[in-house]
PyMOL CGO cylinders between C-alpha atoms (Angstrom):
from pymol import cmd
from pymol.cgo import CYLINDER

trace = [
    CYLINDER, -12.68, 14.30, -25.33, -12.92, 11.98, -28.00, 0.3, 1, 1, 1, 1, 1, 1,
    CYLINDER, -12.92, 11.98, -28.00, -11.97, 8.55, -26.59, 0.3, 1, 1, 1, 1, 1, 1,
    CYLINDER, -11.97, 8.55, -26.59, -12.88, 5.15, -27.17, 0.3, 1, 1, 1, 1, 1, 1,
    CYLINDER, -12.88, 5.15, -27.17, -12.65, 2.76, -25.02, 0.3, 1, 1, 1, 1, 1, 1,
    CYLINDER, -12.65, 2.76, -25.02, -13.01, -0.71, -26.63, 0.3, 1, 1, 1, 1, 1, 1,
    CYLINDER, -13.01, -0.71, -26.63, -14.66, -3.88, -23.98, 0.3, 1, 1, 1, 1, 1, 1,
    CYLINDER, -14.66, -3.88, -23.98, -13.35, -7.36, -25.42, 0.3, 1, 1, 1, 1, 1, 1,
    CYLINDER, -13.35, -7.36, -25.42, -16.16, -10.11, -25.26, 0.3, 1, 1, 1, 1, 1, 1,
    CYLINDER, -16.16, -10.11, -25.26, -13.78, -12.05, -23.09, 0.3, 1, 1, 1, 1, 1, 1,
    CYLINDER, -13.78, -12.05, -23.09, -11.05, -11.98, -20.43, 0.3, 1, 1, 1, 1, 1, 1,
    CYLINDER, -11.05, -11.98, -20.43, -12.82, -10.04, -17.76, 0.3, 1, 1, 1, 1, 1, 1,
    CYLINDER, -12.82, -10.04, -17.76, -15.08, -12.57, -16.56, 0.3, 1, 1, 1, 1, 1, 1,
    CYLINDER, -15.08, -12.57, -16.56, -15.26, -12.17, -12.74, 0.3, 1, 1, 1, 1, 1, 1,
    CYLINDER, -15.26, -12.17, -12.74, -13.50, -8.72, -12.44, 0.3, 1, 1, 1, 1, 1, 1,
    CYLINDER, -13.50, -8.72, -12.44, -15.54, -5.91, -11.37, 0.3, 1, 1, 1, 1, 1, 1,
    CYLINDER, -15.54, -5.91, -11.37, -15.58, -2.88, -14.06, 0.3, 1, 1, 1, 1, 1, 1,
    CYLINDER, -15.58, -2.88, -14.06, -13.16, -0.95, -12.57, 0.3, 1, 1, 1, 1, 1, 1,
    CYLINDER, -13.16, -0.95, -12.57, -10.26, -3.48, -12.99, 0.3, 1, 1, 1, 1, 1, 1,
    CYLINDER, -10.26, -3.48, -12.99, -11.37, -4.52, -16.74, 0.3, 1, 1, 1, 1, 1, 1,
    CYLINDER, -11.37, -4.52, -16.74, -8.63, -4.69, -19.08, 0.3, 1, 1, 1, 1, 1, 1,
    CYLINDER, -8.63, -4.69, -19.08, -9.49, -2.81, -22.36, 0.3, 1, 1, 1, 1, 1, 1,
    CYLINDER, -9.49, -2.81, -22.36, -8.59, -1.02, -25.16, 0.3, 1, 1, 1, 1, 1, 1,
    CYLINDER, -8.59, -1.02, -25.16, -8.15, 2.53, -25.25, 0.3, 1, 1, 1, 1, 1, 1,
    CYLINDER, -8.15, 2.53, -25.25, -7.69, 4.89, -28.29, 0.3, 1, 1, 1, 1, 1, 1,
    CYLINDER, -7.69, 4.89, -28.29, -7.80, 8.94, -28.06, 0.3, 1, 1, 1, 1, 1, 1,
    CYLINDER, -7.80, 8.94, -28.06, -8.53, 10.14, -31.78, 0.3, 1, 1, 1, 1, 1, 1,
    CYLINDER, -8.53, 10.14, -31.78, -7.75, 13.57, -30.92, 0.3, 1, 1, 1, 1, 1, 1,
    CYLINDER, -7.75, 13.57, -30.92, -4.17, 12.16, -30.16, 0.3, 1, 1, 1, 1, 1, 1,
    CYLINDER, -4.17, 12.16, -30.16, -4.66, 9.64, -33.12, 0.3, 1, 1, 1, 1, 1, 1,
    CYLINDER, -4.66, 9.64, -33.12, -2.67, 7.52, -31.71, 0.3, 1, 1, 1, 1, 1, 1,
    CYLINDER, -2.67, 7.52, -31.71, -2.43, 3.52, -31.39, 0.3, 1, 1, 1, 1, 1, 1,
    CYLINDER, -2.43, 3.52, -31.39, -4.93, 1.69, -29.73, 0.3, 1, 1, 1, 1, 1, 1,
    CYLINDER, -4.93, 1.69, -29.73, -3.43, 0.36, -26.21, 0.3, 1, 1, 1, 1, 1, 1,
    CYLINDER, -3.43, 0.36, -26.21, -4.57, -1.87, -23.81, 0.3, 1, 1, 1, 1, 1, 1,
    CYLINDER, -4.57, -1.87, -23.81, -5.03, -0.32, -20.02, 0.3, 1, 1, 1, 1, 1, 1,
    CYLINDER, -5.03, -0.32, -20.02, -6.71, -1.35, -17.11, 0.3, 1, 1, 1, 1, 1, 1,
    CYLINDER, -6.71, -1.35, -17.11, -10.14, 0.60, -16.75, 0.3, 1, 1, 1, 1, 1, 1,
    CYLINDER, -10.14, 0.60, -16.75, -8.72, 2.62, -13.74, 0.3, 1, 1, 1, 1, 1, 1,
    CYLINDER, -8.72, 2.62, -13.74, -6.14, 4.13, -15.75, 0.3, 1, 1, 1, 1, 1, 1,
    CYLINDER, -6.14, 4.13, -15.75, -9.04, 6.08, -17.93, 0.3, 1, 1, 1, 1, 1, 1,
    CYLINDER, -9.04, 6.08, -17.93, -11.49, 7.10, -15.21, 0.3, 1, 1, 1, 1, 1, 1,
    CYLINDER, -11.49, 7.10, -15.21, -8.59, 8.10, -12.87, 0.3, 1, 1, 1, 1, 1, 1,
    CYLINDER, -8.59, 8.10, -12.87, -7.25, 10.41, -15.27, 0.3, 1, 1, 1, 1, 1, 1,
    CYLINDER, -7.25, 10.41, -15.27, -8.00, 14.33, -15.03, 0.3, 1, 1, 1, 1, 1, 1,
    CYLINDER, -8.00, 14.33, -15.03, -9.58, 14.80, -17.93, 0.3, 1, 1, 1, 1, 1, 1,
    CYLINDER, -9.58, 14.80, -17.93, -12.01, 12.29, -16.90, 0.3, 1, 1, 1, 1, 1, 1,
    CYLINDER, -12.01, 12.29, -16.90, -12.62, 13.13, -13.48, 0.3, 1, 1, 1, 1, 1, 1,
    CYLINDER, -12.62, 13.13, -13.48, -13.09, 17.25, -13.83, 0.3, 1, 1, 1, 1, 1, 1,
    CYLINDER, -13.09, 17.25, -13.83, -14.54, 17.22, -17.14, 0.3, 1, 1, 1, 1, 1, 1,
    CYLINDER, -14.54, 17.22, -17.14, -18.29, 16.08, -16.56, 0.3, 1, 1, 1, 1, 1, 1,
    CYLINDER, -18.29, 16.08, -16.56, -20.71, 15.85, -17.57, 0.3, 1, 1, 1, 1, 1, 1,
    CYLINDER, -20.71, 15.85, -17.57, -19.84, 13.15, -20.45, 0.3, 1, 1, 1, 1, 1, 1,
    CYLINDER, -19.84, 13.15, -20.45, -21.55, 11.86, -24.07, 0.3, 1, 1, 1, 1, 1, 1,
    CYLINDER, -21.55, 11.86, -24.07, -21.33, 8.18, -24.06, 0.3, 1, 1, 1, 1, 1, 1,
    CYLINDER, -21.33, 8.18, -24.06, -21.89, 6.18, -26.91, 0.3, 1, 1, 1, 1, 1, 1,
    CYLINDER, -21.89, 6.18, -26.91, -22.43, 2.33, -27.03, 0.3, 1, 1, 1, 1, 1, 1,
    CYLINDER, -22.43, 2.33, -27.03, -21.34, 0.41, -30.28, 0.3, 1, 1, 1, 1, 1, 1,
    CYLINDER, -21.34, 0.41, -30.28, -22.23, -3.12, -31.03, 0.3, 1, 1, 1, 1, 1, 1,
    CYLINDER, -22.23, -3.12, -31.03, -19.37, -5.16, -32.57, 0.3, 1, 1, 1, 1, 1, 1,
    CYLINDER, -19.37, -5.16, -32.57, -16.57, -2.83, -34.30, 0.3, 1, 1, 1, 1, 1, 1,
    CYLINDER, -16.57, -2.83, -34.30, -16.95, 0.59, -35.99, 0.3, 1, 1, 1, 1, 1, 1,
    CYLINDER, -16.95, 0.59, -35.99, -14.64, 0.84, -39.23, 0.3, 1, 1, 1, 1, 1, 1,
    CYLINDER, -14.64, 0.84, -39.23, -14.94, 4.33, -39.98, 0.3, 1, 1, 1, 1, 1, 1,
    CYLINDER, -14.94, 4.33, -39.98, -15.10, 7.78, -38.05, 0.3, 1, 1, 1, 1, 1, 1,
    CYLINDER, -15.10, 7.78, -38.05, -18.70, 8.26, -40.06, 0.3, 1, 1, 1, 1, 1, 1,
    CYLINDER, -18.70, 8.26, -40.06, -19.65, 5.29, -38.87, 0.3, 1, 1, 1, 1, 1, 1,
    CYLINDER, -19.65, 5.29, -38.87, -19.40, 6.62, -34.73, 0.3, 1, 1, 1, 1, 1, 1,
    CYLINDER, -19.40, 6.62, -34.73, -21.97, 8.95, -35.26, 0.3, 1, 1, 1, 1, 1, 1,
    CYLINDER, -21.97, 8.95, -35.26, -24.65, 6.57, -36.72, 0.3, 1, 1, 1, 1, 1, 1,
    CYLINDER, -24.65, 6.57, -36.72, -24.21, 3.36, -35.56, 0.3, 1, 1, 1, 1, 1, 1,
    CYLINDER, -24.21, 3.36, -35.56, -24.85, 3.36, -31.41, 0.3, 1, 1, 1, 1, 1, 1,
    CYLINDER, -24.85, 3.36, -31.41, -27.14, 1.26, -30.25, 0.3, 1, 1, 1, 1, 1, 1,
    CYLINDER, -27.14, 1.26, -30.25, -27.81, 3.60, -26.94, 0.3, 1, 1, 1, 1, 1, 1,
    CYLINDER, -27.81, 3.60, -26.94, -26.45, 7.13, -26.12, 0.3, 1, 1, 1, 1, 1, 1,
    CYLINDER, -26.45, 7.13, -26.12, -26.57, 8.77, -22.64, 0.3, 1, 1, 1, 1, 1, 1,
    CYLINDER, -26.57, 8.77, -22.64, -24.53, 11.81, -20.77, 0.3, 1, 1, 1, 1, 1, 1,
    CYLINDER, -24.53, 11.81, -20.77, -22.79, 10.82, -17.68, 0.3, 1, 1, 1, 1, 1, 1,
    CYLINDER, -22.79, 10.82, -17.68, -22.30, 13.82, -14.68, 0.3, 1, 1, 1, 1, 1, 1,
    CYLINDER, -22.30, 13.82, -14.68, -20.74, 11.65, -12.55, 0.3, 1, 1, 1, 1, 1, 1,
    CYLINDER, -20.74, 11.65, -12.55, -18.00, 8.51, -12.03, 0.3, 1, 1, 1, 1, 1, 1,
    CYLINDER, -18.00, 8.51, -12.03, -21.97, 6.39, -10.39, 0.3, 1, 1, 1, 1, 1, 1,
    CYLINDER, -21.97, 6.39, -10.39, -23.11, 7.16, -13.57, 0.3, 1, 1, 1, 1, 1, 1,
    CYLINDER, -23.11, 7.16, -13.57, -20.73, 5.71, -15.42, 0.3, 1, 1, 1, 1, 1, 1,
    CYLINDER, -20.73, 5.71, -15.42, -21.04, 2.70, -13.66, 0.3, 1, 1, 1, 1, 1, 1,
    CYLINDER, -21.04, 2.70, -13.66, -24.43, 2.83, -13.66, 0.3, 1, 1, 1, 1, 1, 1,
    CYLINDER, -24.43, 2.83, -13.66, -24.39, 2.90, -17.87, 0.3, 1, 1, 1, 1, 1, 1,
    CYLINDER, -24.39, 2.90, -17.87, -22.27, 0.13, -17.69, 0.3, 1, 1, 1, 1, 1, 1,
    CYLINDER, -22.27, 0.13, -17.69, -24.17, -2.11, -15.63, 0.3, 1, 1, 1, 1, 1, 1,
    CYLINDER, -24.17, -2.11, -15.63, -27.14, -1.13, -17.96, 0.3, 1, 1, 1, 1, 1, 1,
    CYLINDER, -27.14, -1.13, -17.96, -24.98, -2.48, -21.19, 0.3, 1, 1, 1, 1, 1, 1,
    CYLINDER, -24.98, -2.48, -21.19, -24.84, -5.86, -18.80, 0.3, 1, 1, 1, 1, 1, 1,
    CYLINDER, -24.84, -5.86, -18.80, -21.18, -6.41, -20.05, 0.3, 1, 1, 1, 1, 1, 1,
]
cmd.load_cgo(trace, "trace")
């Protein structure tokens, strides 16, 4: 899908992941980064109906597209929404 979801380091304390405020960019549409609730992403047909997804976790900002390939800390394939929540829990955001 080529989506980027940015989890801010502050502002989501006390919230469950589903209600996290995140920034989202769809690289296929070359759109600008927009602030959304994580629910708005995981409830889309593109996310729900196109498993498995390959997720990468990056620590800190990624400045260029080439950095996306080489700078991730962890990569995982998820096959369900439960796998996605487990991934976030394992990252201890």
